[in-house]
N, C-alpha and C positions, 0 to 999 in steps of 0.2 A: 742764530736762533734768537728770537726775541722773547723775553719773559715779561710777565705782568709788571714787575718792578721797572724794567727798562722802559715800558710804555708810559709809566708814570713820570719817569725822568724826562723822556722825550714828549713834552707836552704839546707838540705841534700835531695838527690834524694829519699832516702828511706821514708822519711816523706811525700813527695809529692805522692809517690807511694801508701803509706798506705792510704793517704787521698782519692786517686782515688778509691782504693779498698772499702773503707767504703762507699763512695758515690755510687759506682756501686751496692753494696749490697742494698742500699736504693732505688735507682731509676731504676735499672734494666739493661737490656742489651744494651739500647740505650747509656748509659754512657760508657759502655765497648767499644763500637764502636768508641766513641769519643776518648777514651784513646789510642786506637790503631793508630788513625790518628794524635796524638800529639807526637812531638818529643821533648825530654827534653835534654838540654845541660847545663852542670854546668861550669860556668866560674867565678872563684873567689868566692866571697861572694853571688853572685846572681845567680838565676836560670833562664835561658832563655827557654821559652817554644815556640817552633815553631809549628805552625799548618799547616797541608797540606790543602790547599783550593781546593776543587773540582771545576772543570770547570762547568759552567752552561750549561746545554744541551738546545738547542733551542726548542721552543714550538712545540709539535707534530701536525703539520698541517695535515699530512696524516691521523692521527687518527680521527680528526674532520671530514675530508672528508669522510672517511669510515663510521663513525657513522651517517652522514647525509644520506649516501646511504642506510644504514640498516633502518634508520627511514622512509625514502620514501618508501622502499620495504614493510615494515610493514604497512604503511598507505594504499598502494595499496592492500595488502592482506585483510585488514580490509574492505576496500571499496568493494572488489570483494564478500566478505562474505555477506555484506549488500545487494548488488545487487542480489545475489543468494537467499537470504532470501525474498526479495520483489518479485522476480519472482516465487518462490514456493508459496507464499501467493496468488498471482494472479492465479496460476494454480489451487490451491485449490478452489478458488472462482468460476473459470470457470468450473471445474469438478462438483461442486455443482449445477451450473446453467444448465449444460448439463443433470444432473439427473432429475431436475425438469422439463426441456423441454421434456425429454423422457417420463416421466409420463403423462405430458399434451398431447403428441403426441398419446400415447396409448389410453388415454381417448377419445380424438377426433376421432381416427380411429374406436373405438367401437361405438361411437355415429353415425358416418357416416355409418357404417355397419347396424346399427339399422334403420337409416332413409332410407336406400336403400332396406330394407326388404319389400316385397309386402304385408305381413299381417299387418305390422305397418302402411303402407301407406293407406291401406283399412280402418283400424281402425280409423285413423285420419280423413279420408274423411267422414266416417259415423258418428262419435261421435262429432267431433269438428265442421266440416263444414256443417253438416246436409244433406249430399248427400245420395242418395239412388241408389240401383242398377237398371239398366235399365230393368231387368226382373220384378221388383216390381212395375213399373209404368204402369198405363193403358194408351194405346196409342189412341189418337184421331187424325184422319186425317181431315184436313180442305181443302176444295177446294176453291181457290180464283180466278179461271179462269173467271167466269162470274159475278164477284161481282160488288160492287159499285165503281164508279170512281169519283174523284174530279177534276174538271177542273177550274183553276184560270186564269182569264183574267186579263189584265193590268189595266183596270179601276176598277175592283173589288179588286184589290190587295191593293190599298191605303185605301179604306174604310174597308176592311177586317182587315187590320193591326191595324187601329185605333179602330175597334170594338173589336178585340181580346185583345188589350191592356186594354181597359175599362173594359171588362169582367174579365180579370185577376186581375185588381185593385179592382173590386167589390168582388171577391172571397176572396182576401186577407183581406179586411176590414171586411167582414162578419165572417171570421175565428178568427179575433182579438176580436170581440165583443162576440162571443159565448163562 
């Protein structure tokens, strides 16, 4: 293994080159790149190594700008997918509601047809309301043309009203005690 001090003692170019070769074998191709960029010049007893310094490139502002544009586009795409997902969910709920309302509409139309049926109406009238057909009822005709008439005069009206009130009160009290 060669150290820096040994390289100074071995002032020949071959020893420096051998050191770089050994180092390149250990560290890989990155050191070989460095070897290519280093120029060695021998002057007398010393070895002068000149390195070529690469110019620094400016920061890639355009790359950041384009990456921001791509990020914003991806955010819009994700947002549009979420909007589409919400709308499709609402469509599913509305379609389900439509199906339920159609079933309810069919049920109500059947019930309406049943209620408009004459046999159903007749059955309801006879069984629930206790009505009878006009052919089943005995008809009695009453003649009221020469019948009794009630005439109320003004002076009898006050006394009749008081008497009717007392009579109604008497009937109410008698019903309570019975």
